[in-house]
TIBAKOL-66485 format. One record per residue: residue in three letters; x, y, z of N, C-alpha, C in turn. Coordinates in nm, 4 decimals, padded with zeros to 6 digits. Layout:
{aa=ALA&nx=X&ny=Y&nz=Z&cax=X&cay=Y&caz=Z&cx=X&cy=Y&cz=Z};
...
This chain:
{aa=MET&nx=-01.6555&ny=-01.8758&nz=02.8506&cax=-01.6137&cay=-01.9833&caz=02.7494&cx=-01.5516&cy=-01.8888&cz=02.6072};
{aa=ALA&nx=-01.4193&ny=-01.9173&nz=02.5856&cax=-01.3520&cay=-01.8272&caz=02.4955&cx=-01.4237&cy=-01.8575&cz=02.3245};
{aa=ILE&nx=-01.4235&ny=-01.7616&nz=02.2639&cax=-01.4894&cay=-01.7517&caz=02.1184&cx=-01.3307&cy=-01.7797&cz=02.0375};
{aa=LYS&nx=-01.3597&ny=-01.8694&nz=01.9387&cax=-01.2454&cay=-01.8769&caz=01.8694&cx=-01.2553&cy=-01.8223&cz=01.7427};
{aa=LEU&nx=-01.1342&ny=-01.7513&nz=01.6801&cax=-01.1416&cay=-01.6487&caz=01.5727&cx=-01.0261&cy=-01.6962&cz=01.4933};
{aa=ASP&nx=-01.0727&ny=-01.6989&nz=01.3723&cax=-00.9251&cay=-01.7691&caz=01.2653&cx=-00.9383&cy=-01.6254&cz=01.1427};
{aa=LYS&nx=-00.8534&ny=-01.6593&nz=01.1013&cax=-00.8092&cay=-01.4895&caz=01.0141&cx=-00.8999&cy=-01.5536&cz=00.8629};
{aa=ARG&nx=-00.9714&ny=-01.4711&nz=00.8270&cax=-01.0608&cay=-01.5112&caz=00.6645&cx=-00.9724&cy=-01.5143&cz=00.5641};
{aa=LYS&nx=-01.0012&ny=-01.5869&nz=00.5243&cax=-00.9347&cay=-01.6268&caz=00.3601&cx=-00.9548&cy=-01.5599&cz=00.2707};
{aa=LYS&nx=-01.0456&ny=-01.4888&nz=00.2535&cax=-01.1152&cay=-01.3629&caz=00.1583&cx=-01.1185&cy=-01.2692&cz=00.2195};
{aa=PRO&nx=-01.0958&ny=-01.1466&nz=00.1257&cax=-01.1576&cay=-01.0073&caz=00.1654&cx=-01.2748&cy=-00.9859&cz=00.2341};
{aa=TYR&nx=-01.2801&ny=-00.9206&nz=00.3144&cax=-01.4249&cay=-00.9040&caz=00.3789&cx=-01.4719&cy=-00.7877&cz=00.3109};
{aa=LEU&nx=-01.6110&ny=-00.7622&nz=00.2630&cax=-01.6974&cay=-00.6837&caz=00.1831&cx=-01.7387&cy=-00.6103&cz=00.3353};
{aa=TYR&nx=-01.7284&ny=-00.4812&nz=00.3543&cax=-01.7273&cay=-00.3975&caz=00.4488&cx=-01.8582&cy=-00.3384&cz=00.4630};
{aa=LYS&nx=-01.9914&ny=-00.3719&nz=00.4267&cax=-02.1158&cay=-00.2956&caz=00.3853&cx=-02.1138&cy=-00.1747&cz=00.5048};
{aa=GLU&nx=-02.0949&ny=-00.2580&nz=00.6341&cax=-02.1470&cay=-00.1807&caz=00.7650&cx=-02.1142&cy=-00.0137&cz=00.7428};
{aa=CYS&nx=-02.0222&ny=00.0177&nz=00.6791&cax=-01.9601&cay=00.1474&caz=00.6803&cx=-02.0182&cy=00.2188&cz=00.5889};
{aa=GLY&nx=-02.1242&ny=00.2135&nz=00.4851&cax=-02.2275&cay=00.2370&caz=00.3653&cx=-02.1346&cy=00.2657&cz=00.2449};
{aa=LEU&nx=-02.0196&ny=00.2293&nz=00.2543&cax=-01.9614&cay=00.2260&caz=00.1207&cx=-01.9766&cy=00.0847&cz=00.0353};
{aa=LYS&nx=-01.9734&ny=00.1038&nz=-00.1080&cax=-01.9986&cay=00.0222&caz=-00.1651&cx=-01.8818&cy=-00.0940&cz=-00.1999};
{aa=SER&nx=-01.7654&ny=-00.0436&nz=-00.2354&cax=-01.6250&cay=-00.1143&caz=-00.2622&cx=-01.5492&cy=-00.1000&cz=-00.1484};
{aa=VAL&nx=-01.5593&ny=-00.1417&nz=-00.0211&cax=-01.4515&cay=-00.1474&caz=00.0955&cx=-01.4307&cy=-00.2712&cz=00.1265};
{aa=TYR&nx=-01.2998&ny=-00.3287&nz=00.1066&cax=-01.2699&cay=-00.4584&caz=00.1753&cx=-01.1627&cy=-00.4325&cz=00.2427};
{aa=LEU&nx=-01.1846&ny=-00.5334&nz=00.3400&cax=-01.1080&cay=-00.5567&caz=00.4485&cx=-00.9990&cy=-00.7021&cz=00.4507};
{aa=VAL&nx=-00.8958&ny=-00.6931&nz=00.4489&cax=-00.7786&cay=-00.7986&caz=00.4257&cx=-00.7629&cy=-00.8384&cz=00.5776};
{aa=GLY&nx=-00.7232&ny=-00.9516&nz=00.6072&cax=-00.6662&cay=-00.9783&caz=00.7248&cx=-00.7470&cy=-00.9755&cz=00.8655};
{aa=VAL&nx=-00.8807&ny=-00.9713&nz=00.8250&cax=-00.9760&cay=-00.9537&caz=00.9422&cx=-01.0355&cy=-01.0717&cz=01.0161};
{aa=TYR&nx=-01.0622&ny=-01.0996&nz=01.1794&cax=-01.0526&cay=-01.2717&caz=01.1850&cx=-01.2388&cy=-01.2906&cz=01.2182};
{aa=GLU&nx=-01.2677&ny=-01.4097&nz=01.1971&cax=-01.3869&cay=-01.4113&caz=01.1956&cx=-01.4335&cy=-01.5438&cz=01.2720};
{aa=SER&nx=-01.5133&ny=-01.5215&nz=01.3534&cax=-01.5582&cay=-01.6375&caz=01.4653&cx=-01.6209&cy=-01.7623&cz=01.3874};
{aa=THR&nx=-01.6449&ny=-01.8506&nz=01.4364&cax=-01.6716&cay=-02.0027&caz=01.3895&cx=-01.7901&cy=-01.9813&cz=01.3530};
{aa=ASP&nx=-01.9095&ny=-01.9168&nz=01.4298&cax=-02.0197&cay=-01.8696&caz=01.3965&cx=-02.0646&cy=-01.7483&cz=01.2542};
{aa=GLY&nx=-01.9756&ny=-01.6779&nz=01.1820&cax=-01.9352&cay=-01.6169&caz=01.0508&cx=-01.9400&cy=-01.4491&cz=01.1298};
{aa=GLU&nx=-01.9491&ny=-01.4471&nz=01.2576&cax=-01.9094&cay=-01.3027&caz=01.3062&cx=-01.7763&cy=-01.2393&cz=01.3180};
{aa=VAL&nx=-01.7624&ny=-01.1501&nz=01.2323&cax=-01.6429&cay=-01.0738&caz=01.1805&cx=-01.5905&cy=-00.9700&cz=01.2685};
{aa=PHE&nx=-01.4577&ny=-00.9713&nz=01.3156&cax=-01.4117&cay=-00.8993&caz=01.3803&cx=-01.3328&cy=-00.8008&cz=01.3612};
{aa=ILE&nx=-01.3434&ny=-00.6459&nz=01.3816&cax=-01.3048&cay=-00.5423&caz=01.2711&cx=-01.2161&cy=-00.4531&cz=01.4120};
{aa=PRO&nx=-01.0878&ny=-00.4848&nz=01.4206&cax=-01.0294&cay=-00.4032&caz=01.5192&cx=-01.0076&cy=-00.2305&cz=01.5095};
{aa=ASN&nx=-01.0317&ny=-00.1591&nz=01.6120&cax=-01.0474&cay=-00.0501&caz=01.5731&cx=-01.0881&cy=00.0391&cz=01.4733};
{aa=VAL&nx=-01.2242&ny=00.0503&nz=01.4946&cax=-01.3020&cay=00.0913&caz=01.4037&cx=-01.2956&cy=00.2771&cz=01.3715};
{aa=ASN&nx=-01.2504&ny=00.3090&nz=01.5055&cax=-01.2506&cay=00.4763&caz=01.4615&cx=-01.1598&cy=00.5168&cz=01.3875};
{aa=GLN&nx=-01.0332&ny=00.4529&nz=01.3978&cax=-00.9106&cay=00.4611&caz=01.2905&cx=-00.9706&cy=00.4204&cz=01.1523};
{aa=LEU&nx=-00.9999&ny=00.3513&nz=01.1482&cax=-01.0647&cay=00.2671&caz=01.0073&cx=-01.1580&cy=00.3545&cz=00.9526};
{aa=HIS&nx=-01.2181&ny=00.4209&nz=01.0375&cax=-01.3379&cay=00.5040&caz=00.9379&cx=-01.2806&cy=00.6683&cz=00.9321};
{aa=LYS&nx=-01.1589&ny=00.7022&nz=01.0248&cax=-01.0760&cay=00.8197&caz=01.0000&cx=-01.0080&cy=00.7867&cz=00.8499};
{aa=LEU&nx=-00.9333&ny=00.6622&nz=00.8114&cax=-00.8470&cay=00.6282&caz=00.6983&cx=-00.9726&cy=00.6371&cz=00.5917};
{aa=LEU&nx=-01.0783&ny=00.5873&nz=00.5868&cax=-01.1636&cay=00.5610&caz=00.4992&cx=-01.2498&cy=00.7236&cz=00.4590};
{aa=ALA&nx=-01.2616&ny=00.8165&nz=00.5664&cax=-01.2707&cay=00.9859&caz=00.5458&cx=-01.1670&cy=01.0141&cz=00.4455};
{aa=GLN&nx=-01.0578&ny=00.9941&nz=00.5087&cax=-00.9334&cay=01.0470&caz=00.4109&cx=-00.9474&cy=00.9944&cz=00.2664};
{aa=ILE&nx=-00.9417&ny=00.9013&nz=00.2422&cax=-00.9443&cay=00.8566&caz=00.0987&cx=-01.0745&cy=00.9268&cz=00.0403};
{aa=VAL&nx=-01.1581&ny=00.8655&nz=00.0889&cax=-01.3092&cay=00.9277&caz=00.0529&cx=-01.2724&cy=01.0858&cz=00.0042};
{aa=ALA&nx=-01.2113&ny=01.1741&nz=00.0598&cax=-01.2042&cay=01.3177&caz=00.0648&cx=-01.1200&cy=01.3867&cz=-00.0073};
{aa=SER&nx=-01.0355&ny=01.2635&nz=-00.0278&cax=-00.8967&cay=01.2805&caz=-00.1163&cx=-00.9560&cy=01.2477&cz=-00.2262};
{aa=GLN&nx=-01.0331&ny=01.2108&nz=-00.3007&cax=-01.0588&cay=01.1460&caz=-00.4192&cx=-01.0880&cy=01.2943&cz=-00.5372};
{aa=ARG&nx=-01.0226&ny=01.2623&nz=-00.6479&cax=-01.0291&cay=01.3218&caz=-00.7330&cx=-01.1817&cy=01.4027&cz=-00.7845};
{aa=ASP&nx=-01.2434&ny=01.2347&nz=-00.8029&cax=-01.3773&cay=01.2330&caz=-00.8599&cx=-01.4920&cy=01.2880&cz=-00.7551};
{aa=LEU&nx=-01.6095&ny=01.3325&nz=-00.8173&cax=-01.7368&cay=01.4265&caz=-00.7400&cx=-01.7414&cy=01.2725&cz=-00.6253};
{aa=LEU&nx=-01.8037&ny=01.3494&nz=-00.5280&cax=-01.8721&cay=01.2200&caz=-00.4268&cx=-01.9664&cy=01.1525&cz=-00.4998};
{aa=THR&nx=-01.9809&ny=01.0282&nz=-00.4846&cax=-02.1011&cay=00.9514&caz=-00.5177&cx=-02.1865&cy=00.9720&cz=-00.3928};
{aa=PRO&nx=-02.3532&ny=00.9366&nz=-00.4163&cax=-02.4321&cay=00.9274&caz=-00.2612&cx=-02.4080&cy=00.8726&cz=-00.1404};
{aa=ASP&nx=-02.3403&ny=00.7326&nz=-00.1753&cax=-02.2691&cay=00.6815&caz=-00.0667&cx=-02.1699&cy=00.7211&cz=00.0164};
{aa=GLN&nx=-02.1089&ny=00.7734&nz=-00.0423&cax=-01.9617&cay=00.8920&caz=-00.0158&cx=-01.9929&cy=01.0298&cz=00.0627};
{aa=PHE&nx=-02.0920&ny=01.0713&nz=00.0251&cax=-02.1605&cay=01.1895&caz=00.0377&cx=-02.2369&cy=01.1593&cz=00.1713};
{aa=ARG&nx=-02.3253&ny=01.0522&nz=00.2132&cax=-02.3623&cay=01.0149&caz=00.3300&cx=-02.2367&cy=00.9593&cz=00.4701};
{aa=PHE&nx=-02.1639&ny=00.8981&nz=00.3880&cax=-02.0419&cay=00.8621&caz=00.4906&cx=-01.9540&cy=00.9844&cz=00.5389};
{aa=LEU&nx=-01.9349&ny=01.0596&nz=00.4462&cax=-01.8779&cay=01.1904&caz=00.5004&cx=-01.9490&cy=01.2777&cz=00.5930};
{aa=ARG&nx=-02.0982&ny=01.2766&nz=00.5428&cax=-02.1912&cay=01.3772&caz=00.6549&cx=-02.1943&cy=01.3011&cz=00.7978};
{aa=THR&nx=-02.1752&ny=01.1769&nz=00.7627&cax=-02.2003&cay=01.0807&caz=00.8926&cx=-02.0537&cy=01.1316&cz=00.9911};
{aa=TYR&nx=-01.9360&ny=01.0891&nz=00.8786&cax=-01.7998&cay=01.0972&caz=00.9612&cx=-01.8095&cy=01.2405&cz=01.0428};
{aa=THR&nx=-01.8556&ny=01.3293&nz=00.9600&cax=-01.8211&cay=01.4539&caz=01.0322&cx=-01.9466&cy=01.5094&cz=01.1686};
{aa=GLY&nx=-02.0253&ny=01.4052&nz=01.1827&cax=-02.1035&cay=01.4153&caz=01.2915&cx=-02.2502&cy=01.5337&cz=01.2858};
{aa=LEU&nx=-02.2754&ny=01.5600&nz=01.1345&cax=-02.3635&cay=01.5980&caz=01.1158&cx=-02.5045&cy=01.5241&cz=01.1048};
{aa=SER&nx=-02.5928&ny=01.5242&nz=01.1403&cax=-02.7547&cay=01.5011&caz=01.1027&cx=-02.7930&cy=01.5197&cz=00.9558};
{aa=ARG&nx=-02.8932&ny=01.5109&nz=00.9407&cax=-02.9364&cay=01.5378&caz=00.7920&cx=-03.0018&cy=01.6452&cz=00.8065};
{aa=ASN&nx=-03.0652&ny=01.7094&nz=00.9029&cax=-03.1100&cay=01.8188&caz=00.9501&cx=-03.0121&cy=01.9453&cz=01.0054};
{aa=ASP&nx=-02.8950&ny=01.8805&nz=01.0660&cax=-02.7944&cay=01.9890&caz=01.0678&cx=-02.7436&cy=02.0364&cz=00.9300};
{aa=PHE&nx=-02.6996&ny=01.8988&nz=00.8564&cax=-02.6122&cay=01.9550&caz=00.7284&cx=-02.7598&cy=02.0506&cz=00.6446};
{aa=GLY&nx=-02.8712&ny=02.0018&nz=00.6281&cax=-02.9637&cay=02.0799&caz=00.5645&cx=-02.9525&cy=02.1887&cz=00.5921};
{aa=ARG&nx=-02.9648&ny=02.2153&nz=00.7630&cax=-02.9563&cay=02.3957&caz=00.7792&cx=-02.8270&cy=02.4524&cz=00.7547};
{aa=LEU&nx=-02.7631&ny=02.4090&nz=00.7374&cax=-02.5883&cay=02.4892&caz=00.7216&cx=-02.6275&cy=02.5138&cz=00.5525};
{aa=VAL&nx=-02.6528&ny=02.4663&nz=00.4842&cax=-02.7024&cay=02.4777&caz=00.3809&cx=-02.8234&cy=02.5148&cz=00.2908};
{aa=ASP&nx=-02.8943&ny=02.5617&nz=00.3930&cax=-03.0246&cay=02.6136&caz=00.3579&cx=-03.1227&cy=02.5192&cz=00.2462};
{aa=LYS&nx=-03.1052&ny=02.3483&nz=00.3384&cax=-03.1892&cay=02.2712&caz=00.2220&cx=-03.2962&cy=02.1925&cz=00.3192};
{aa=SER&nx=-03.3598&ny=02.1386&nz=00.2866&cax=-03.4452&cay=02.0626&caz=00.3645&cx=-03.3630&cy=01.9293&cz=00.3826};
{aa=ARG&nx=-03.4053&ny=01.8523&nz=00.5233&cax=-03.3572&cay=01.7007&caz=00.5540&cx=-03.3936&cy=01.6437&cz=00.4223};
{aa=GLU&nx=-03.5139&ny=01.6537&nz=00.3732&cax=-03.5799&cay=01.5662&caz=00.2443&cx=-03.4627&cy=01.5601&cz=00.1241};
{aa=THR&nx=-03.4209&ny=01.6745&nz=00.1077&cax=-03.3196&cay=01.7059&caz=00.0121&cx=-03.1844&cy=01.6508&cz=00.0511};
{aa=ILE&nx=-03.1522&ny=01.6529&nz=00.1432&cax=-03.0359&cay=01.5901&caz=00.1645&cx=-03.0306&cy=01.4491&cz=00.1646};
{aa=THR&nx=-03.1848&ny=01.3752&nz=00.1692&cax=-03.1902&cay=01.2322&caz=00.1803&cx=-03.1830&cy=01.2325&cz=00.0335};
{aa=ARG&nx=-03.2648&ny=01.2927&nz=-00.0523&cax=-03.1958&cay=01.3059&caz=-00.1985&cx=-03.1108&cy=01.2814&cz=-00.2358};
{aa=TYR&nx=-03.0104&ny=01.3713&nz=-00.2144&cax=-02.8675&cay=01.3340&caz=-00.2391&cx=-02.8070&cy=01.1939&cz=-00.2320};
{aa=GLU&nx=-02.8342&ny=01.1998&nz=-00.1155&cax=-02.7538&cay=01.0642&caz=-00.0567&cx=-02.7853&cy=00.9052&cz=-00.0932};
{aa=THR&nx=-02.9599&ny=00.9545&nz=-00.1883&cax=-03.0093&cay=00.8061&caz=-00.2496&cx=-02.9725&cy=00.8223&cz=-00.3743};
{aa=GLY&nx=-02.9235&ny=00.9491&nz=-00.4521&cax=-02.8923&cay=00.9804&caz=-00.5906&cx=-03.0294&cy=00.9788&cz=-00.6630};
{aa=ALA&nx=-03.1217&ny=01.0558&nz=-00.5929&cax=-03.2530&cay=01.0536&caz=-00.6272&cx=-03.2177&cy=01.2252&cz=-00.7107};
{aa=TYR&nx=-03.1262&ny=01.2984&nz=-00.6456&cax=-03.1062&cay=01.4553&caz=-00.7283&cx=-02.9308&cy=01.4052&cz=-00.7117};
{aa=PRO&nx=-02.8969&ny=01.4839&nz=-00.8310&cax=-02.7434&cay=01.5201&caz=-00.8295&cx=-02.6935&cy=01.6208&cz=-00.6928};
{aa=ILE&nx=-02.5656&ny=01.5662&nz=-00.6732&cax=-02.5080&cay=01.6445&caz=-00.5806&cx=-02.4426&cy=01.7605&cz=-00.6101};
{aa=PRO&nx=-02.4822&ny=01.8847&nz=-00.5708&cax=-02.4111&cay=02.0016&caz=-00.6190&cx=-02.2805&cy=01.9882&cz=-00.5784};
{aa=LYS&nx=-02.2065&ny=02.0416&nz=-00.6807&cax=-02.0465&cay=02.0589&caz=-00.6224&cx=-02.0069&cy=02.1517&cz=-00.5166};
{aa=SER&nx=-02.1007&ny=02.2570&nz=-00.4947&cax=-02.0714&cay=02.3275&caz=-00.3757&cx=-02.0741&cy=02.2674&cz=-00.2579};
{aa=MET&nx=-02.1906&ny=02.1481&nz=-00.2494&cax=-02.2110&cay=02.0653&caz=-00.1358&cx=-02.1329&cy=01.9884&cz=-00.1426};
{aa=ASP&nx=-02.0480&ny=01.9112&nz=-00.2377&cax=-01.9374&cay=01.8025&caz=-00.2266&cx=-01.7874&cy=01.8842&cz=-00.1897};
{aa=THR&nx=-01.8003&ny=01.9914&nz=-00.2149&cax=-01.6430&cay=02.0664&caz=-00.1902&cx=-01.6631&cy=02.1108&cz=-00.0278};
{aa=LEU&nx=-01.7988&ny=02.1802&nz=00.0135&cax=-01.8052&cay=02.2013&caz=00.1529&cx=-01.7964&cy=02.0783&cz=00.2112};
{aa=LEU&nx=-01.8524&ny=01.9551&nz=00.2269&cax=-01.8354&cay=01.8156&caz=00.2926&cx=-01.7088&cy=01.7975&cz=00.2783};
{aa=ARG&nx=-01.6647&ny=01.8308&nz=00.1968&cax=-01.5002&cay=01.7754&caz=00.2111&cx=-01.4202&cy=01.8796&cz=00.3080};
{aa=PHE&nx=-01.4721&ny=01.9812&nz=00.2856&cax=-01.3697&cay=02.0895&caz=00.3854&cx=-01.4349&cy=02.0352&cz=00.5372};
{aa=LEU&nx=-01.5279&ny=02.0150&nz=00.5380&cax=-01.5665&cay=01.9968&caz=00.6740&cx=-01.4868&cy=01.8720&cz=00.7376};
{aa=ALA&nx=-01.4739&ny=01.7632&nz=00.6199&cax=-01.3923&cay=01.6577&caz=00.6909&cx=-01.2516&cy=01.6449&cz=00.6469};
{aa=PHE&nx=-01.1935&ny=01.7183&nz=00.5964&cax=-01.0822&cay=01.7555&caz=00.6231&cx=-01.0022&cy=01.8635&cz=00.7432};
{aa=ARG&nx=-01.1083&ny=01.9343&nz=00.7992&cax=-01.1035&cay=02.0017&caz=00.9161&cx=-01.1118&cy=01.9028&cz=01.0422};
{aa=ASP&nx=-01.1813&ny=01.7860&nz=01.0307&cax=-01.2364&cay=01.7224&caz=01.1304&cx=-01.1242&cy=01.6064&cz=01.1406};
{aa=LEU&nx=-01.0695&ny=01.5877&nz=01.0442&cax=-00.9059&cay=01.4949&caz=01.0288&cx=-00.8313&cy=01.5520&cz=01.0872};
{aa=GLY&nx=-00.8099&ny=01.6758&nz=01.0792&cax=-00.7123&cay=01.7962&caz=01.1107&cx=-00.5635&cy=01.7481&cz=00.9821};
{aa=VAL&nx=-00.6181&ny=01.7161&nz=00.8960&cax=-00.5391&cay=01.6909&caz=00.7382&cx=-00.5108&cy=01.8275&cz=00.6659};
{aa=ASP&nx=-00.4053&ny=01.8625&nz=00.6510&cax=-00.3393&cay=01.9934&caz=00.5473&cx=-00.3794&cy=01.9310&cz=00.4354};
{aa=TYR&nx=-00.4718&ny=02.0183&nz=00.3454&cax=-00.4694&cay=02.0124&caz=00.2027&cx=-00.4731&cy=02.1701&cz=00.1136};
{aa=GLU&nx=-00.4436&ny=02.1487&nz=00.0062&cax=-00.4477&cay=02.2720&caz=-00.0737&cx=-00.6153&cy=02.3137&cz=-00.1003};
{aa=LEU&nx=-00.6433&ny=02.4262&nz=-00.0650&cax=-00.7715&cay=02.4765&caz=-00.1347&cx=-00.7996&cy=02.4725&cz=-00.2628};
{aa=GLU&nx=-00.7242&ny=02.4916&nz=-00.3385&cax=-00.7544&cay=02.4614&caz=-00.4818&cx=-00.7835&cy=02.3419&cz=-00.5194};
{aa=ASP&nx=-00.7371&ny=02.2300&nz=-00.4296&cax=-00.7440&cay=02.1049&caz=-00.4634&cx=-00.9275&cy=02.0474&cz=-00.3956};
{aa=LEU&nx=-00.9713&ny=02.1351&nz=-00.3702&cax=-01.1387&cay=02.1158&caz=-00.3243&cx=-01.1782&cy=02.1682&cz=-00.4469};
{aa=PHE&nx=-01.1407&ny=02.2094&nz=-00.5036&cax=-01.2247&cay=02.2856&caz=-00.6428&cx=-01.2035&cy=02.2011&cz=-00.7314};
{aa=GLU&nx=-01.1135&ny=02.1124&nz=-00.7786&cax=-01.0874&cay=02.0471&caz=-00.8821&cx=-01.1704&cy=01.8956&cz=-00.8959};
{aa=ALA&nx=-01.2520&ny=01.8563&nz=-00.8031&cax=-01.3405&cay=01.7318&caz=-00.8302&cx=-01.3986&cy=01.7058&cz=-00.9417};
{aa=GLU&nx=-01.4496&ny=01.6091&nz=-01.0324&cax=-01.4943&cay=01.6042&caz=-01.1692&cx=-01.5540&cy=01.5133&cz=-01.1544};
{aa=PRO&nx=-01.6823&ny=01.4814&nz=-01.2127&cax=-01.7394&cay=01.3681&caz=-01.2171&cx=-01.6530&cy=01.2492&cz=-01.2874};
{aa=SER&nx=-01.6948&ny=01.1028&nz=-01.2268&cax=-01.6130&cay=00.9985&caz=-01.2916&cx=-01.6734&cy=00.9451&cz=-01.4190};
{aa=ARG&nx=-01.5950&ny=00.9035&nz=-01.4440&cax=-01.6086&cay=00.8470&caz=-01.6061&cx=-01.6312&cy=00.6858&cz=-01.5765};
{aa=HIS&nx=-01.5768&ny=00.6330&nz=-01.4649&cax=-01.5855&cay=00.5082&caz=-01.4256&cx=-01.6077&cy=00.4712&cz=-01.3133};
{aa=LYS&nx=-01.6410&ny=00.3142&nz=-01.2749&cax=-01.6867&cay=00.3198&caz=-01.1681&cx=-01.6035&cy=00.2922&cz=-01.0527};
{aa=SER&nx=-01.6610&ny=00.3287&nz=-00.9495&cax=-01.5962&cay=00.3766&caz=-00.8211&cx=-01.4773&cy=00.2175&cz=-00.8235};
{aa=ALA&nx=-01.3455&ny=00.2713&nz=-00.7724&cax=-01.2718&cay=00.1620&caz=-00.7450&cx=-01.2728&cy=00.0820&cz=-00.6267};
{aa=LYS&nx=-01.2526&ny=-00.0349&nz=-00.6005&cax=-01.2389&cay=-00.1340&caz=-00.4821&cx=-01.1186&cy=-00.0762&cz=-00.3882};
{aa=VAL&nx=-01.1540&ny=-00.0597&nz=-00.2766&cax=-01.0542&cay=-00.0241&caz=-00.1589&cx=-01.0178&cy=-00.1270&cz=-00.0686};
{aa=TYR&nx=-00.8792&ny=-00.1438&nz=-00.0542&cax=-00.8691&cay=-00.2855&caz=00.0305&cx=-00.7842&cy=-00.2247&cz=00.1233};
{aa=LEU&nx=-00.8391&ny=-00.2442&nz=00.2777&cax=-00.7761&cay=-00.2141&caz=00.3911&cx=-00.7190&cy=-00.3411&cz=00.4560};
{aa=THR&nx=-00.5752&ny=-00.3104&nz=00.5231&cax=-00.5497&cay=-00.4149&caz=00.6149&cx=-00.5197&cy=-00.3718&cz=00.7413};
{aa=PRO&nx=-00.5169&ny=-00.4231&nz=00.8686&cax=-00.4807&cay=-00.4454&caz=00.9665&cx=-00.3121&cy=-00.4625&cz=00.9840};
{aa=ASN&nx=-00.2649&ny=-00.3691&nz=01.0971&cax=-00.1147&cay=-00.4433&caz=01.1207&cx=-00.0915&cy=-00.5120&cz=01.2149};
{aa=LYS&nx=-00.0276&ny=-00.5494&nz=01.2736&cax=00.0104&cay=-00.5866&caz=01.4127&cx=-00.0663&cy=-00.5589&cz=01.5363};
{aa=ASN&nx=-00.0329&ny=-00.3967&nz=01.5355&cax=-00.0870&cay=-00.3008&caz=01.5939&cx=-00.2310&cy=-00.2728&cz=01.6120};
{aa=ASP&nx=-00.2889&ny=-00.3279&nz=01.5073&cax=-00.4570&cay=-00.3177&caz=01.4607&cx=-00.4619&cy=-00.1669&cz=01.4054};
{aa=GLU&nx=-00.3392&ny=-00.1083&nz=01.3035&cax=-00.3729&cay=00.0056&caz=01.2756&cx=-00.3832&cy=00.0171&cz=01.1317};
{aa=TRP&nx=-00.4946&ny=00.0876&nz=01.0580&cax=-00.5271&cay=00.0641&caz=00.8963&cx=-00.4520&cy=00.0808&cz=00.8223};
{aa=SER&nx=-00.4219&ny=00.0363&nz=00.7293&cax=-00.3779&cay=00.0945&caz=00.5988&cx=-00.4074&cy=00.0608&cz=00.4773};
{aa=GLN&nx=-00.4222&ny=00.1671&nz=00.3787&cax=-00.4490&cay=00.1169&caz=00.2660&cx=-00.3776&cy=00.0160&cz=00.1575};
{aa=ARG&nx=-00.4221&ny=-00.0910&nz=00.1122&cax=-00.3465&cay=-00.1310&caz=00.0073&cx=-00.3711&cy=-00.1354&cz=-00.1388};
{aa=VAL&nx=-00.2941&ny=-00.1692&nz=-00.2564&cax=-00.2949&cay=-00.1255&caz=-00.3853&cx=-00.4163&cy=-00.2416&cz=-00.3859};
{aa=ALA&nx=-00.5227&ny=-00.1856&nz=-00.4597&cax=-00.5998&cay=-00.2354&caz=-00.5027&cx=-00.5422&cy=-00.3751&cz=-00.6472};
{aa=PHE&nx=-00.6264&ny=-00.4610&nz=-00.6287&cax=-00.5783&cay=-00.6009&caz=-00.7358&cx=-00.7027&cy=-00.6504&cz=-00.8139};
């Protein structure tokens, strides 16, 4: 039996990625409420590029997203930076502030995995945010390739 999919009328808050303000526009939903998200690998690659390229220091959820995007477990990342798994967990839950050196290293690893050119100086310019995280709206085209929409 074929499942009927209809285009969602409202943007879908993509909680499954672990980021708090990512909305998907133009995705399809089944009659039982299940959302169909095409090309998840390319979607996560775009999200990693957006997060790693921002000027603000990483939030705990962004830190966790980039760590998992790079394929590092909490144990592996902790070993890399000489911190315990528990300390990495505390960064990711917001219990401890994320040191700027960890922010920079994680962005470096993400850019390496993304194969994106970046200016080394850009990695050192991140500053604490004075404002709430902006909403990110993403939409797939007819070939299911994701792109960022201007926030509204």
